[in-house]
Steps between C-alpha positions, in 0.01 A plus 500: 500500500827668373580636848450138647727341231757787567487436875554128456798564268667738739458246797662229278781739414554576858495135603753426219727779606501385869550139377810607296632719791477213747672263262783745435539569870576130553218438738363230267610355166276506200452248222280472193267206426585353159272196505202369695382140492266261702596162614206282403581230762477731802327819375806699614619800309869532405674813362832558321680811607738693283875539581460846670608432859411137506872421590420613845230233543556150638309176443251427781458841635157688524464857382208728527430708185306805397448665167425862392155392403415388858548120470668326791569159633781258585737296271708190582824511294536162337816546302753773403707495181696747283195594300288580803295292749189284523253546790180349619218725606410409857259781560340760279240771550324696221537414134757232399847577392577546133804519279657850524401560858772662701529351850648666807633225723525517870758343724512127535238408763535112530645202330327172406168678515182315417351560161137602477326372186132493445422577867704196619834503671768298311847448640776549231605136521145384445459731203782326322377150572138571415585628148414303183699176460621476145394209276586380151373723222426799731561838345716724715571881491856603594599852598871554550789739528714561298222525252498313172702209630207251550181446296193667638277198444621133515309169498620211723591192293289180520776341711468783751830677412586855393780612276614865527796707378759558777317232711500180306256214557350437835200310636223755557208268567425463858653829594296804605523797273706672773742210528536488117593879510761432777664225277509718194629802697776294671624347172506848337741617760779315305451757209360815679604683813158547663222345296137504605228259379128473566295205364113498484248271358367624163286200421452157668466184299169341566541209743266218548421265799327162496268386772335152552295320741215623720448834333137630478344506145254780436265535206505880501882570509826359381593261785598147587809295441719601205761755393466880576694810405688678779540860398712579802642321813199398711459354847356137509174600672433769239568263210273228639223761550531611134455140375182431692622390847523142627218249558386382835684176446843677465782438757576860565797420723690314234501702177791382286710752300764398248732784390645517141841388647342179632482611870185369656339661813183471699279787603236515767224738385366553846839636608537696177158667560606597843829636383441638153838675466716228653683205350198281594334662203763453231535718197439336155730648230385275209583156389362339816289191521250480785306197627218528739431145628179373653504449871633152591200378686398223253620151478598444137722740314541513118657731252284589195666657192407582151163578353293569815343806652788556746828311528655399834468281799149385610416340842213253483271418796519122467787269541350302210498803262437457126612668179161673442527665844845640428401639156176654651705666781726651233209677328415229249637421158575780254308491170820389315593224734565151362260266683622189321831485692588644829833421656543421876860493620558305819807419704519135603789381706703801384428432133289718279211333315269662242149379478255580219137555586215510252283774657250476206363174641457671840309792353271260299369367836725204569580617848656168592791593279577808703868504606590472871782742597788461731659777696733725300373379162567732214223534242562655161220581252642574150344718231307328228699686238865410477450240787817302437729802510338606838535156639858476392580834678321383817700177506823696450426750774357254756809292469715784633260643749328205658786386729479840684130554425567876452154603397603864431762387259265244336226759446756755362636257241161370387349858475757614236 
């Protein structure tokens, strides 16, 4: 055993000596790894290189590396600064790199090389755009040179801004972590000759997404219409799958999405399923409101809101549809619904009219009192507790929203 260890030690010493000799001979330049980190958004590994001969490196070039211990691979130089350089590991064989590793770098082999992360090829531009997009109250980690000029950990303000020494206040929300690092680095140039900044996500604020309409309700899992946590940016198809999927009645070609900034888009789930990584399958970052309507194959349409199984638009088979059908199609009344007074809002000659219906009589068997609906009626069922406050809020919201009949905005305001 001693002889084996001795042999290994001798081979390492020989490799180290040859490594040092080659570096001194100028055939290759050597640098030392000072930090190793993983980008959680892409799975790529980045390394920080000490000053050494980093001044001879240039951003964008590719360098093959070897170590005295037998590790080898390829680096893509991301940035060079006075304190060293930052590189992305494009290829690696054997054990991973670690702080303290000495690297012998070969000549520049190519520029703008593709980065290999987790077995997938990622172009450098795509890596930047696919990184985490910052949101309010996200916690960020900052590495920088010169050291000690910026805090290591910083939290984005609720209004989406960051305030840093030598940088000032800027809007970070909406930027990727790479873009934020570029903004900070550029502003620091006013005070330092060649600063370097890298921003990574330390902790993401828990975001939420609301979904209404034709969403499948399951008795054995959390599913159906409602509000859900979004632990990370998620494609629309993946999110819908996690909440139970859509019913057979859903209009898959017209899924409505309202972004936090008020932008409203329509997604076709059939196209999204065929192109999972394209814009046809949009990414949800949190704060979105999604509505899955029923297929418009029925003759009477009504919007049911309030204390029912699922809020949203219902399409009823008959042109002479009634209130009971609309409520039944919405999953029935909730246990806390007020059956003594249901409000139906109807637009007549451009004017809004509110009609009160006593549903209790209908439930007691007086079917002749059932209320005939007109197309685009809005039905509101208030809670039995604090009914007047709920009705007042409904009247206030419907006054603003009804002229445009923006259902997503209506659902969002009433669900608060």
